[in-house]
C-alpha positions in Angstrom: 26.1 -9.1 36.7 27.5 -5.6 37.3 25.1 -2.7 37.2 25.6 -0.7 34.1 24.8 3.0 34.1 23.0 4.1 31.0 23.0 7.7 29.9 20.0 9.5 28.4 22.0 9.7 25.1 22.7 5.9 25.2 19.0 5.2 25.9 18.0 7.5 23.1 20.4 5.7 20.7 19.0 2.3 21.6 15.4 3.5 21.1 16.4 5.2 17.8 17.9 1.9 16.6 14.7 0.1 17.5 12.6 2.6 15.6 14.9 2.4 12.6 14.0 -1.3 12.3 10.3 -0.5 12.6 10.6 2.2 9.9 12.2 -0.2 7.5 9.4 -2.7 8.0 6.8 0.0 7.5 8.5 1.1 4.3 8.4 -2.5 3.0 4.8 -2.8 3.9 4.0 0.5 2.2 5.6 -0.7 -1.0 3.6 -4.0 -0.9 0.3 -2.1 -0.2 1.1 0.2 -3.1 1.6 -2.7 -5.4 -1.6 -4.4 -4.3 -3.5 -1.1 -4.6 -2.2 -0.6 -8.2 -3.2 -4.2 -9.1 -6.7 -3.7 -7.7 -7.1 -0.3 -9.4 -6.0 -1.8 -12.8 -8.5 -4.7 -12.4 -11.3 -2.4 -11.5 -10.5 -0.2 -14.5 -10.5 -3.2 -16.8 -13.9 -4.3 -15.4 -15.4 -0.8 -15.9 -14.1 -0.7 -19.4 -15.6 -4.1 -20.2 -19.0 -3.0 -18.7 -18.9 0.2 -20.8 -18.3 -1.8 -23.9 -21.2 -4.1 -23.1 -23.5 -1.2 -22.4 -22.5 0.5 -25.7 -23.4 -2.8 -27.5 -26.7 -3.0 -25.7 -27.5 0.6 -26.6 -26.6 0.0 -30.2 -28.7 -3.1 -30.3 -31.7 -1.3 -28.8 -31.0 1.9 -30.8 -31.0 4.0 -27.6 -28.8 7.1 -27.6 
């Protein structure tokens, strides 16, 4: 195999292409994490609302306010 001379610019380009692929993967992961986070936040809010309703019913039943 012949020795190829690589310029700094060529090397920088190769590294840049490699990081572009990594950036795309991180972007995809960020989107997935955002979706998961939103689902978890929604579930937590629903649980909190359900608990608030139950507490209100208990307070009304005990006539505590």
